[in-house]
PDB file of N, CA, C and O in Angstrom:
ATOM      1  N   MET A   1       0.622 -16.235  -2.412  1.00  0.00           N
ATOM      2  CA  MET A   1       0.368 -16.077  -4.050  1.00  0.00           C
ATOM      3  C   MET A   1       1.851 -15.471  -4.352  1.00  0.00           C
ATOM      4  O   MET A   1       2.372 -15.833  -5.407  1.00  0.00           O
ATOM      5  N   TYR A   2       2.467 -14.705  -3.630  1.00  0.00           N
ATOM      6  CA  TYR A   2       4.016 -14.347  -4.362  1.00  0.00           C
ATOM      7  C   TYR A   2       5.038 -15.252  -3.415  1.00  0.00           C
ATOM      8  O   TYR A   2       4.842 -15.583  -2.246  1.00  0.00           O
ATOM      9  N   HIS A   3       5.997 -15.507  -4.115  1.00  0.00           N
ATOM     10  CA  HIS A   3       7.197 -16.462  -3.200  1.00  0.00           C
ATOM     11  C   HIS A   3       8.484 -15.622  -3.237  1.00  0.00           C
ATOM     12  O   HIS A   3       8.773 -14.760  -4.068  1.00  0.00           O
ATOM     13  N   GLY A   4       9.220 -16.048  -2.150  1.00  0.00           N
ATOM     14  CA  GLY A   4      10.417 -15.738  -1.951  1.00  0.00           C
ATOM     15  C   GLY A   4      10.497 -14.266  -1.514  1.00  0.00           C
ATOM     16  O   GLY A   4       9.584 -13.765  -0.857  1.00  0.00           O
ATOM     17  N   MET A   5      11.804 -13.437  -1.950  1.00  0.00           N
ATOM     18  CA  MET A   5      12.036 -12.295  -2.094  1.00  0.00           C
ATOM     19  C   MET A   5      10.677 -11.165  -2.119  1.00  0.00           C
ATOM     20  O   MET A   5      10.398 -10.291  -1.299  1.00  0.00           O
ATOM     21  N   LEU A   6      10.085 -11.498  -3.190  1.00  0.00           N
ATOM     22  CA  LEU A   6       9.050 -10.386  -3.833  1.00  0.00           C
ATOM     23  C   LEU A   6       7.886 -10.648  -2.615  1.00  0.00           C
ATOM     24  O   LEU A   6       7.168  -9.684  -2.349  1.00  0.00           O
ATOM     25  N   LYS A   7       7.728 -11.592  -2.059  1.00  0.00           N
ATOM     26  CA  LYS A   7       6.663 -11.654  -0.949  1.00  0.00           C
ATOM     27  C   LYS A   7       7.205 -10.872   0.377  1.00  0.00           C
ATOM     28  O   LYS A   7       6.493 -10.385   1.255  1.00  0.00           O
ATOM     29  N   TRP A   8       8.373 -10.865   0.330  1.00  0.00           N
ATOM     30  CA  TRP A   8       9.067 -10.301   1.724  1.00  0.00           C
ATOM     31  C   TRP A   8       9.230  -8.714   1.453  1.00  0.00           C
ATOM     32  O   TRP A   8       9.194  -7.928   2.400  1.00  0.00           O
ATOM     33  N   ILE A   9       9.397  -8.308   0.217  1.00  0.00           N
ATOM     34  CA  ILE A   9       9.197  -7.032  -0.195  1.00  0.00           C
ATOM     35  C   ILE A   9       8.333  -6.362   0.022  1.00  0.00           C
ATOM     36  O   ILE A   9       8.331  -5.366   0.746  1.00  0.00           O
ATOM     37  N   LEU A  10       7.188  -6.964  -0.774  1.00  0.00           N
ATOM     38  CA  LEU A  10       5.872  -6.281  -0.676  1.00  0.00           C
ATOM     39  C   LEU A  10       4.988  -6.400   0.523  1.00  0.00           C
ATOM     40  O   LEU A  10       3.960  -5.756   0.729  1.00  0.00           O
ATOM     41  N   THR A  11       5.569  -7.379   1.341  1.00  0.00           N
ATOM     42  CA  THR A  11       4.794  -7.499   2.821  1.00  0.00           C
ATOM     43  C   THR A  11       5.660  -6.463   3.974  1.00  0.00           C
ATOM     44  O   THR A  11       5.082  -5.794   4.831  1.00  0.00           O
ATOM     45  N   TYR A  12       6.990  -6.500   3.799  1.00  0.00           N
ATOM     46  CA  TYR A  12       7.609  -5.635   5.030  1.00  0.00           C
ATOM     47  C   TYR A  12       8.327  -4.622   4.439  1.00  0.00           C
ATOM     48  O   TYR A  12       8.138  -3.528   4.972  1.00  0.00           O
ATOM     49  N   LEU A  13       9.160  -4.633   3.426  1.00  0.00           N
ATOM     50  CA  LEU A  13      10.049  -3.303   3.011  1.00  0.00           C
ATOM     51  C   LEU A  13       9.305  -2.250   2.329  1.00  0.00           C
ATOM     52  O   LEU A  13       9.603  -1.070   2.517  1.00  0.00           O
ATOM     53  N   LEU A  14       8.286  -2.621   1.492  1.00  0.00           N
ATOM     54  CA  LEU A  14       7.601  -1.525   0.831  1.00  0.00           C
ATOM     55  C   LEU A  14       6.728  -0.613   1.587  1.00  0.00           C
ATOM     56  O   LEU A  14       6.676   0.615   1.519  1.00  0.00           O
ATOM     57  N   PRO A  15       5.896  -1.612   2.489  1.00  0.00           N
ATOM     58  CA  PRO A  15       4.936  -0.706   3.701  1.00  0.00           C
ATOM     59  C   PRO A  15       5.658   0.097   4.479  1.00  0.00           C
ATOM     60  O   PRO A  15       5.326   1.274   4.623  1.00  0.00           O
ATOM     61  N   TYR A  16       6.770  -0.440   5.101  1.00  0.00           N
ATOM     62  CA  TYR A  16       7.615   0.247   6.083  1.00  0.00           C
ATOM     63  C   TYR A  16       8.436   1.051   5.612  1.00  0.00           C
ATOM     64  O   TYR A  16       8.856   1.780   6.511  1.00  0.00           O
ATOM     65  N   ALA A  17       8.986   1.336   4.384  1.00  0.00           N
ATOM     66  CA  ALA A  17       9.791   2.204   3.663  1.00  0.00           C
ATOM     67  C   ALA A  17       8.797   3.501   3.581  1.00  0.00           C
ATOM     68  O   ALA A  17       9.029   4.610   4.064  1.00  0.00           O
ATOM     69  N   PHE A  18       7.752   3.138   2.927  1.00  0.00           N
ATOM     70  CA  PHE A  18       6.721   4.349   2.725  1.00  0.00           C
ATOM     71  C   PHE A  18       6.048   4.949   4.031  1.00  0.00           C
ATOM     72  O   PHE A  18       5.709   6.132   4.060  1.00  0.00           O
ATOM     73  N   THR A  19       5.899   4.267   4.898  1.00  0.00           N
ATOM     74  CA  THR A  19       5.180   4.912   6.040  1.00  0.00           C
ATOM     75  C   THR A  19       5.932   5.567   6.777  1.00  0.00           C
ATOM     76  O   THR A  19       5.520   6.512   7.450  1.00  0.00           O
ATOM     77  N   ALA A  20       7.327   5.113   6.768  1.00  0.00           N
ATOM     78  CA  ALA A  20       8.587   5.701   7.766  1.00  0.00           C
ATOM     79  C   ALA A  20       9.405   6.855   7.008  1.00  0.00           C
ATOM     80  O   ALA A  20      10.051   7.739   7.571  1.00  0.00           O
ATOM     81  N   TYR A  21       9.279   6.710   5.859  1.00  0.00           N
ATOM     82  CA  TYR A  21      10.361   7.902   5.394  1.00  0.00           C
ATOM     83  C   TYR A  21       9.753   9.346   5.344  1.00  0.00           C
ATOM     84  O   TYR A  21      10.304  10.226   6.006  1.00  0.00           O
ATOM     85  N   TYR A  22       8.842   9.583   4.728  1.00  0.00           N
ATOM     86  CA  TYR A  22       8.013  10.647   4.576  1.00  0.00           C
ATOM     87  C   TYR A  22       7.903  11.219   5.995  1.00  0.00           C
ATOM     88  O   TYR A  22       8.493  12.268   6.256  1.00  0.00           O
ATOM     89  N   PRO A  23       7.289  10.681   6.779  1.00  0.00           N
ATOM     90  CA  PRO A  23       7.055  11.638   8.199  1.00  0.00           C
ATOM     91  C   PRO A  23       8.546  11.857   8.900  1.00  0.00           C
ATOM     92  O   PRO A  23       8.846  12.893   9.492  1.00  0.00           O
ATOM     93  N   ALA A  24       9.351  10.825   8.754  1.00  0.00           N
ATOM     94  CA  ALA A  24      10.810  10.853   9.148  1.00  0.00           C
ATOM     95  C   ALA A  24      11.340  12.210   8.632  1.00  0.00           C
ATOM     96  O   ALA A  24      11.738  13.150   9.320  1.00  0.00           O
ATOM     97  N   LEU A  25      11.268  12.129   7.288  1.00  0.00           N
ATOM     98  CA  LEU A  25      11.471  13.560   6.784  1.00  0.00           C
ATOM     99  C   LEU A  25      10.748  15.022   6.821  1.00  0.00           C
ATOM    100  O   LEU A  25      11.243  16.071   6.409  1.00  0.00           O
ATOM    101  N   VAL A  26       9.728  14.885   7.287  1.00  0.00           N
ATOM    102  CA  VAL A  26       9.009  16.090   7.603  1.00  0.00           C
ATOM    103  C   VAL A  26       9.911  16.343   8.970  1.00  0.00           C
ATOM    104  O   VAL A  26      10.735  17.256   8.919  1.00  0.00           O
ATOM    105  N   PHE A  27       9.809  15.704   9.979  1.00  0.00           N
ATOM    106  CA  PHE A  27      10.536  15.910  11.264  1.00  0.00           C
ATOM    107  C   PHE A  27      11.961  16.314  11.139  1.00  0.00           C
ATOM    108  O   PHE A  27      12.498  17.120  11.899  1.00  0.00           O
ATOM    109  N   LEU A  28      12.542  15.725  10.157  1.00  0.00           N
ATOM    110  CA  LEU A  28      14.080  15.967  10.191  1.00  0.00           C
ATOM    111  C   LEU A  28      14.052  17.429   9.301  1.00  0.00           C
ATOM    112  O   LEU A  28      14.628  18.384   9.821  1.00  0.00           O
ATOM    113  N   ARG A  29      13.608  17.561   8.402  1.00  0.00           N
ATOM    114  CA  ARG A  29      13.924  18.782   7.445  1.00  0.00           C
ATOM    115  C   ARG A  29      12.728  19.668   7.399  1.00  0.00           C
ATOM    116  O   ARG A  29      12.883  20.686   6.724  1.00  0.00           O
ATOM    117  N   GLY A  30      11.582  19.508   7.963  1.00  0.00           N
ATOM    118  CA  GLY A  30      10.449  20.423   8.049  1.00  0.00           C
ATOM    119  C   GLY A  30       9.645  20.536   6.609  1.00  0.00           C
ATOM    120  O   GLY A  30       8.841  21.452   6.436  1.00  0.00           O
ATOM    121  N   ARG A  31       9.875  19.681   5.722  1.00  0.00           N
ATOM    122  CA  ARG A  31       9.233  19.645   4.334  1.00  0.00           C
ATOM    123  C   ARG A  31       7.878  19.318   4.650  1.00  0.00           C
ATOM    124  O   ARG A  31       7.571  18.441   5.457  1.00  0.00           O
ATOM    125  N   LYS A  32       7.079  20.013   4.020  1.00  0.00           N
ATOM    126  CA  LYS A  32       5.776  19.636   3.999  1.00  0.00           C
ATOM    127  C   LYS A  32       4.957  19.590   2.740  1.00  0.00           C
ATOM    128  O   LYS A  32       3.732  19.470   2.753  1.00  0.00           O
ATOM    129  N   ASP A  33       5.648  19.687   1.706  1.00  0.00           N
ATOM    130  CA  ASP A  33       5.176  19.172   0.356  1.00  0.00           C
ATOM    131  C   ASP A  33       5.007  17.605   0.362  1.00  0.00           C
ATOM    132  O   ASP A  33       4.237  17.019  -0.399  1.00  0.00           O
ATOM    133  N   TYR A  34       5.777  17.008   1.264  1.00  0.00           N
ATOM    134  CA  TYR A  34       5.440  15.490   0.655  1.00  0.00           C
ATOM    135  C   TYR A  34       3.998  14.824   1.715  1.00  0.00           C
ATOM    136  O   TYR A  34       3.549  13.682   1.810  1.00  0.00           O
ATOM    137  N   ILE A  35       3.648  15.956   2.300  1.00  0.00           N
ATOM    138  CA  ILE A  35       2.394  15.423   2.958  1.00  0.00           C
ATOM    139  C   ILE A  35       1.317  15.346   2.006  1.00  0.00           C
ATOM    140  O   ILE A  35       0.466  14.457   2.046  1.00  0.00           O
ATOM    141  N   LEU A  36       1.344  16.284   1.137  1.00  0.00           N
ATOM    142  CA  LEU A  36       0.148  16.018   0.042  1.00  0.00           C
ATOM    143  C   LEU A  36       0.446  14.851  -0.996  1.00  0.00           C
ATOM    144  O   LEU A  36      -0.503  14.215  -1.455  1.00  0.00           O
ATOM    145  N   LEU A  37       1.785  14.555  -1.381  1.00  0.00           N
ATOM    146  CA  LEU A  37       2.032  13.295  -2.024  1.00  0.00           C
ATOM    147  C   LEU A  37       1.754  12.209  -1.467  1.00  0.00           C
ATOM    148  O   LEU A  37       1.276  11.275  -2.110  1.00  0.00           O
ATOM    149  N   THR A  38       2.035  12.134  -0.014  1.00  0.00           N
ATOM    150  CA  THR A  38       1.525  11.087   0.586  1.00  0.00           C
ATOM    151  C   THR A  38       0.113  10.621   0.667  1.00  0.00           C
ATOM    152  O   THR A  38      -0.197   9.435   0.772  1.00  0.00           O
ATOM    153  N   ILE A  39      -0.842  11.748   0.607  1.00  0.00           N
ATOM    154  CA  ILE A  39      -2.309  11.585   0.779  1.00  0.00           C
ATOM    155  C   ILE A  39      -2.566  11.118  -0.579  1.00  0.00           C
ATOM    156  O   ILE A  39      -3.150  10.044  -0.728  1.00  0.00           O
ATOM    157  N   ILE A  40      -2.183  11.828  -1.615  1.00  0.00           N
ATOM    158  CA  ILE A  40      -2.446  11.517  -2.938  1.00  0.00           C
ATOM    159  C   ILE A  40      -2.128   9.873  -3.378  1.00  0.00           C
ATOM    160  O   ILE A  40      -2.916   9.162  -4.002  1.00  0.00           O
ATOM    161  N   VAL A  41      -0.826   9.485  -2.907  1.00  0.00           N
ATOM    162  CA  VAL A  41      -0.509   8.029  -3.162  1.00  0.00           C
ATOM    163  C   VAL A  41      -1.294   7.111  -2.559  1.00  0.00           C
ATOM    164  O   VAL A  41      -1.600   6.047  -3.098  1.00  0.00           O
ATOM    165  N   CYS A  42      -1.658   7.456  -1.430  1.00  0.00           N
ATOM    166  CA  CYS A  42      -2.632   6.479  -0.238  1.00  0.00           C
ATOM    167  C   CYS A  42      -3.645   6.307  -0.927  1.00  0.00           C
ATOM    168  O   CYS A  42      -4.050   5.216  -1.330  1.00  0.00           O
ATOM    169  N   SER A  43      -4.214   7.536  -1.150  1.00  0.00           N
ATOM    170  CA  SER A  43      -5.774   7.618  -2.162  1.00  0.00           C
ATOM    171  C   SER A  43      -5.875   6.662  -3.343  1.00  0.00           C
ATOM    172  O   SER A  43      -6.704   5.813  -3.673  1.00  0.00           O
ATOM    173  N   VAL A  44      -4.899   7.041  -3.784  1.00  0.00           N
ATOM    174  CA  VAL A  44      -4.818   6.223  -5.402  1.00  0.00           C
ATOM    175  C   VAL A  44      -4.621   4.788  -5.015  1.00  0.00           C
ATOM    176  O   VAL A  44      -5.302   4.017  -5.690  1.00  0.00           O
ATOM    177  N   GLY A  45      -3.872   4.239  -4.110  1.00  0.00           N
ATOM    178  CA  GLY A  45      -3.666   2.857  -3.667  1.00  0.00           C
ATOM    179  C   GLY A  45      -4.835   2.200  -3.168  1.00  0.00           C
ATOM    180  O   GLY A  45      -5.243   1.062  -3.399  1.00  0.00           O
ATOM    181  N   VAL A  46      -5.442   3.366  -2.236  1.00  0.00           N
ATOM    182  CA  VAL A  46      -6.819   2.680  -1.456  1.00  0.00           C
ATOM    183  C   VAL A  46      -7.892   2.169  -2.885  1.00  0.00           C
ATOM    184  O   VAL A  46      -8.459   1.089  -3.049  1.00  0.00           O
ATOM    185  N   LEU A  47      -7.887   3.394  -3.770  1.00  0.00           N
ATOM    186  CA  LEU A  47      -8.790   3.220  -5.008  1.00  0.00           C
ATOM    187  C   LEU A  47      -8.489   1.919  -5.805  1.00  0.00           C
ATOM    188  O   LEU A  47      -9.407   1.195  -6.189  1.00  0.00           O
ATOM    189  N   ILE A  48      -7.055   1.615  -6.067  1.00  0.00           N
ATOM    190  CA  ILE A  48      -6.839   0.557  -6.987  1.00  0.00           C
ATOM    191  C   ILE A  48      -7.278  -0.780  -6.140  1.00  0.00           C
ATOM    192  O   ILE A  48      -7.949  -1.736  -6.529  1.00  0.00           O
ATOM    193  N   LEU A  49      -6.716  -0.552  -4.930  1.00  0.00           N
ATOM    194  CA  LEU A  49      -6.987  -1.999  -4.068  1.00  0.00           C
ATOM    195  C   LEU A  49      -8.372  -2.237  -3.930  1.00  0.00           C
ATOM    196  O   LEU A  49      -8.785  -3.332  -4.312  1.00  0.00           O
ATOM    197  N   SER A  50      -9.349  -1.234  -3.348  1.00  0.00           N
ATOM    198  CA  SER A  50     -10.862  -1.346  -3.793  1.00  0.00           C
ATOM    199  C   SER A  50     -11.364  -2.165  -5.028  1.00  0.00           C
ATOM    200  O   SER A  50     -11.938  -3.253  -4.978  1.00  0.00           O
ATOM    201  N   VAL A  51     -11.127  -1.632  -5.856  1.00  0.00           N
ATOM    202  CA  VAL A  51     -11.499  -2.035  -7.189  1.00  0.00           C
ATOM    203  C   VAL A  51     -10.839  -3.660  -7.261  1.00  0.00           C
ATOM    204  O   VAL A  51     -11.597  -4.592  -7.530  1.00  0.00           O
ATOM    205  N   LEU A  52      -9.620  -3.858  -7.042  1.00  0.00           N
ATOM    206  CA  LEU A  52      -9.336  -5.084  -7.502  1.00  0.00           C
ATOM    207  C   LEU A  52     -10.027  -6.017  -6.272  1.00  0.00           C
ATOM    208  O   LEU A  52     -10.304  -7.160  -6.638  1.00  0.00           O
ATOM    209  N   TRP A  53     -10.299  -5.735  -5.058  1.00  0.00           N
ATOM    210  CA  TRP A  53     -10.779  -6.591  -4.068  1.00  0.00           C
ATOM    211  C   TRP A  53     -12.365  -6.811  -4.554  1.00  0.00           C
ATOM    212  O   TRP A  53     -12.953  -7.890  -4.475  1.00  0.00           O
ATOM    213  N   ILE A  54     -12.858  -5.738  -5.001  1.00  0.00           N
ATOM    214  CA  ILE A  54     -14.277  -5.971  -5.514  1.00  0.00           C
ATOM    215  C   ILE A  54     -14.479  -6.832  -6.991  1.00  0.00           C
ATOM    216  O   ILE A  54     -15.561  -7.278  -7.371  1.00  0.00           O
ATOM    217  N   ARG A  55     -13.510  -6.925  -7.542  1.00  0.00           N
ATOM    218  CA  ARG A  55     -13.163  -7.757  -8.584  1.00  0.00           C
ATOM    219  C   ARG A  55     -13.272  -9.290  -8.143  1.00  0.00           C
ATOM    220  O   ARG A  55     -14.140 -10.117  -8.423  1.00  0.00           O
ATOM    221  N   GLY A  56     -12.324  -9.387  -7.505  1.00  0.00           N
ATOM    222  CA  GLY A  56     -11.832 -10.665  -6.794  1.00  0.00           C
ATOM    223  C   GLY A  56     -12.867 -11.270  -6.009  1.00  0.00           C
ATOM    224  O   GLY A  56     -12.758 -12.464  -5.732  1.00  0.00           O
ATOM    225  N   ILE A  57     -14.052 -10.482  -5.533  1.00  0.00           N
ATOM    226  CA  ILE A  57     -15.043 -11.102  -4.649  1.00  0.00           C
ATOM    227  C   ILE A  57     -16.030 -11.393  -5.811  1.00  0.00           C
ATOM    228  O   ILE A  57     -16.638 -12.462  -5.753  1.00  0.00           O
ATOM    229  N   LYS A  58     -16.234 -10.653  -6.747  1.00  0.00           N
ATOM    230  CA  LYS A  58     -17.055 -11.258  -7.884  1.00  0.00           C
ATOM    231  C   LYS A  58     -16.584 -12.638  -8.573  1.00  0.00           C
ATOM    232  O   LYS A  58     -17.317 -13.495  -9.067  1.00  0.00           O
ATOM    233  N   ARG A  59     -15.348 -12.637  -8.493  1.00  0.00           N
ATOM    234  CA  ARG A  59     -14.882 -14.028  -9.279  1.00  0.00           C
ATOM    235  C   ARG A  59     -14.842 -14.984  -8.267  1.00  0.00           C
ATOM    236  O   ARG A  59     -14.769 -16.166  -8.603  1.00  0.00           O
ATOM    237  N   TYR A  60     -14.875 -14.702  -7.158  1.00  0.00           N
ATOM    238  CA  TYR A  60     -14.476 -15.804  -6.142  1.00  0.00           C
ATOM    239  C   TYR A  60     -15.664 -17.031  -6.203  1.00  0.00           C
ATOM    240  O   TYR A  60     -16.714 -16.786  -6.796  1.00  0.00           O
ATOM    241  N   SER A  61     -15.507 -18.013  -5.730  1.00  0.00           N
ATOM    242  CA  SER A  61     -16.287 -19.134  -5.388  1.00  0.00           C
ATOM    243  C   SER A  61     -15.926 -20.311  -4.589  1.00  0.00           C
ATOM    244  O   SER A  61     -14.913 -20.915  -4.943  1.00  0.00           O
ATOM    245  N   SER A  62     -16.541 -20.716  -3.632  1.00  0.00           N
ATOM    246  CA  SER A  62     -16.000 -21.751  -2.661  1.00  0.00           C
ATOM    247  C   SER A  62     -17.157 -22.859  -2.877  1.00  0.00           C
ATOM    248  O   SER A  62     -18.313 -22.714  -3.276  1.00  0.00           O
ATOM    249  N   ILE A  63     -16.395 -24.108  -2.448  1.00  0.00           N
ATOM    250  CA  ILE A  63     -16.855 -25.247  -2.270  1.00  0.00           C
ATOM    251  C   ILE A  63     -17.705 -25.494  -0.727  1.00  0.00           C
ATOM    252  O   ILE A  63     -17.318 -24.800   0.213  1.00  0.00           O
ATOM    253  N   GLY A  64     -18.589 -26.253  -0.543  1.00  0.00           N
ATOM    254  CA  GLY A  64     -18.964 -26.013   0.815  1.00  0.00           C
ATOM    255  C   GLY A  64     -19.749 -25.299   1.398  1.00  0.00           C
ATOM    256  O   GLY A  64     -20.188 -24.317   0.799  1.00  0.00           O
ATOM    257  N   ASN A  65     -20.144 -25.561   2.680  1.00  0.00           N
ATOM    258  CA  ASN A  65     -21.297 -24.692   3.566  1.00  0.00           C
ATOM    259  C   ASN A  65     -20.635 -23.692   3.663  1.00  0.00           C
ATOM    260  O   ASN A  65     -21.078 -22.713   4.264  1.00  0.00           O
TER     261      ASN A  65
END
């Protein structure tokens, strides 16, 4: 769907950066306020992606058996 650098960023860089940065920050600095932010961002992301998935499934049609 995406090409080139954008595909690489969305596939590897963004997920790794988000999942690695905040846990590492908690271990290094002991900051716990990012935990709530992480939960909120993940929840909103799951909600948005769920809506997009359902919309895509409703519009999808295939050919064959």
